[in-house]
C-alpha positions as CSV (number, residue, x, y, z in Angstrom):
1,M,-223.2,-27.4,-181.3
2,N,-224.1,-24.5,-178.8
3,R,-224.1,-26.6,-176.1
4,I,-219.9,-27.9,-176.8
5,L,-219.8,-23.9,-177.5
6,L,-221.1,-23.4,-174.1
7,L,-218.6,-25.7,-172.4
8,L,-215.9,-24.2,-174.7
9,L,-216.3,-21.2,-172.2
10,I,-216.7,-23.0,-169.3
11,L,-213.7,-25.2,-169.8
12,V,-211.3,-21.7,-170.4
13,S,-211.1,-19.8,-167.8
14,P,-210.4,-15.7,-168.8
15,V,-206.9,-14.5,-167.7
16,A,-208.5,-11.0,-166.2
17,L,-205.3,-8.6,-165.9
18,A,-206.5,-5.1,-165.2
19,D,-204.0,-3.6,-168.1
20,E,-204.7,-5.7,-170.0
21,P,-205.8,-3.7,-173.1
22,Y,-208.4,-6.0,-173.5
23,S,-209.9,-5.7,-170.0
24,E,-212.9,-3.9,-170.9
25,I,-214.4,-6.2,-173.7
26,Q,-213.2,-9.0,-170.8
27,E,-216.0,-7.9,-168.5
28,H,-218.5,-7.0,-171.2
29,I,-218.1,-10.7,-172.0
30,H,-218.3,-12.5,-168.7
31,K,-221.8,-10.3,-167.3
32,A,-222.8,-11.0,-171.1
33,L,-222.3,-15.0,-170.7
34,D,-223.5,-14.9,-166.8
35,S,-226.7,-13.2,-167.7
36,A,-227.5,-15.9,-170.5
37,N,-229.2,-14.0,-172.4
38,L,-227.9,-13.5,-175.9
39,E,-229.4,-9.6,-176.9
40,H,-228.0,-8.3,-172.9
41,T,-226.2,-4.8,-173.5
42,S,-222.7,-6.3,-172.1
43,W,-222.8,-8.2,-175.8
44,Y,-222.9,-5.1,-177.6
45,K,-220.7,-2.8,-175.7
46,A,-218.2,-5.4,-176.0
47,A,-218.5,-5.0,-180.1
48,E,-218.3,-1.5,-180.4
49,L,-214.9,-2.0,-178.2
50,L,-214.5,-4.8,-180.8
51,K,-213.8,-2.9,-184.2
52,K,-210.6,-1.1,-183.8
53,P,-208.6,-3.6,-182.2
54,L,-210.9,-6.3,-185.1
55,A,-210.1,-4.1,-187.8
56,E,-206.2,-3.5,-186.9
57,N,-205.8,-7.8,-186.9
58,L,-205.0,-7.6,-183.1
59,S,-204.7,-11.0,-181.8
60,W,-206.7,-10.6,-178.9
61,A,-209.6,-9.0,-180.5
62,K,-209.5,-12.2,-183.0
63,F,-210.1,-14.7,-179.6
64,Y,-212.4,-12.1,-178.2
65,A,-214.1,-12.0,-181.2
66,A,-215.2,-15.6,-181.1
67,Y,-216.7,-15.6,-178.6
68,L,-219.6,-13.1,-180.2
69,Y,-219.5,-15.2,-182.9
70,A,-219.9,-18.3,-181.5
71,F,-223.3,-16.7,-179.7
72,G,-224.2,-15.2,-181.9
73,A,-224.1,-11.9,-180.3
74,G,-223.9,-8.4,-180.3
75,G,-224.8,-7.4,-184.3
76,F,-222.8,-10.1,-184.8
77,P,-224.0,-13.6,-187.5
78,N,-223.5,-17.1,-185.7
79,D,-221.1,-18.2,-187.1
80,H,-219.5,-21.3,-185.4
81,A,-216.5,-21.6,-188.9
82,K,-215.8,-17.9,-188.2
83,A,-215.3,-18.1,-184.4
84,D,-212.9,-20.8,-184.9
85,M,-211.3,-19.5,-187.5
86,L,-210.3,-16.7,-185.2
87,E,-209.4,-18.4,-182.3
88,T,-206.7,-20.4,-184.4
89,A,-205.6,-17.2,-186.5
90,A,-205.1,-15.8,-182.0
91,A,-203.9,-19.2,-181.1
92,N,-201.2,-19.3,-183.8
93,E,-200.4,-15.7,-183.7
94,G,-199.4,-16.2,-179.6
95,F,-202.2,-15.2,-177.6
96,L,-201.9,-17.2,-175.0
97,P,-205.5,-17.5,-174.1
98,A,-206.6,-18.3,-177.3
99,M,-203.4,-21.1,-177.4
100,V,-205.0,-23.0,-173.9
101,A,-208.7,-22.5,-175.6
102,Q,-207.4,-24.9,-178.6
103,A,-205.5,-27.5,-175.8
104,R,-208.2,-27.6,-174.2
105,R,-211.0,-27.9,-177.6
106,N,-208.5,-30.4,-179.0
107,E,-208.7,-32.9,-175.6
108,H,-212.2,-32.8,-175.7
109,G,-213.7,-33.0,-179.0
110,L,-215.0,-28.8,-178.8
111,S,-213.6,-28.3,-182.4
112,G,-216.5,-31.8,-183.6
113,T,-213.2,-34.4,-183.5
114,I,-210.7,-35.5,-180.0
115,D,-206.8,-35.2,-181.1
116,L,-204.7,-35.5,-178.5
117,A,-201.9,-34.9,-180.4
118,L,-202.5,-31.5,-181.2
119,A,-203.8,-30.8,-177.9
120,Y,-200.6,-31.5,-176.0
121,S,-198.7,-29.6,-178.8
122,W,-201.5,-27.1,-178.0
123,Y,-200.7,-27.4,-174.0
124,E,-196.8,-27.4,-174.7
125,K,-196.9,-23.9,-176.5
126,A,-199.1,-22.8,-174.1
127,A,-196.7,-23.3,-171.6
128,M,-193.7,-22.9,-172.5
129,A,-195.2,-19.3,-173.5
130,G,-195.8,-18.8,-169.8
131,S,-199.6,-19.8,-168.6
132,R,-199.9,-22.2,-165.4
133,S,-203.1,-24.0,-166.9
134,A,-201.5,-25.5,-169.5
135,A,-198.1,-26.2,-167.3
136,A,-200.0,-28.4,-164.5
137,R,-202.4,-29.9,-166.7
138,L,-198.9,-31.4,-168.3
139,E,-197.7,-32.0,-164.8
140,E,-201.3,-33.7,-164.2
141,A,-200.9,-35.6,-167.8
142,F,-197.9,-37.4,-167.5
143,T,-198.1,-37.7,-163.7
144,K,-201.8,-39.8,-164.3
145,G,-200.4,-41.1,-167.7
146,E,-203.1,-39.3,-169.7
147,L,-203.4,-37.2,-173.5
148,K,-202.1,-40.8,-174.8
149,L,-198.4,-40.3,-172.7
150,A,-197.6,-43.1,-170.5
151,P,-197.1,-42.4,-166.7
152,D,-193.5,-40.2,-166.7
153,L,-192.4,-38.6,-163.0
154,D,-189.3,-36.9,-164.4
155,A,-191.5,-35.3,-167.4
156,A,-194.1,-34.4,-164.7
157,A,-191.3,-33.3,-162.4
158,K,-190.6,-30.9,-166.0
159,W,-193.6,-29.2,-166.0
160,R,-194.1,-28.8,-162.3
161,K,-190.8,-26.4,-162.4
162,I,-192.2,-24.7,-165.3
163,K,-194.9,-23.9,-163.8
164,G,-193.7,-22.6,-161.0
165,E,-191.8,-20.3,-163.2
166,C,-195.1,-19.0,-165.2
167,K,-196.6,-15.3,-164.8
168,S,-199.9,-16.2,-166.6
169,P,-203.2,-18.3,-164.8
């Protein structure tokens, strides 16, 4: 299970925007991940910075707290069910990185089962919300006939156009 979560974290490229309220938390999480040390001080710094946003029930805080639960780091218990629940909640609330993460989790079976229809749905939602990577994945899927989709160059062109209009990675 830990290998699956690690794969998830590798597959989900983070959105690094300096003006976002979570950029400092994100930096600490990435430093901790790079260290491969569950006792790295950056986990604890991220956990401390997440206290107030989690108490305020903010979507982005749920998403980043999911990392701490997934790894059992920063004083958070190792709880994969809680991590999944928090990430799903953040996605359902429209936090774009969480939406892309849900798409990838379903496409690659990182939650235990592969659900390509649900992956497509999350990619579509994320792309329509401005995710360039989600639109690119849909363009590729329609070009190559992936995600159980028939090759469709018109649909691929649609997603290529949307990709060009997206503001977020």
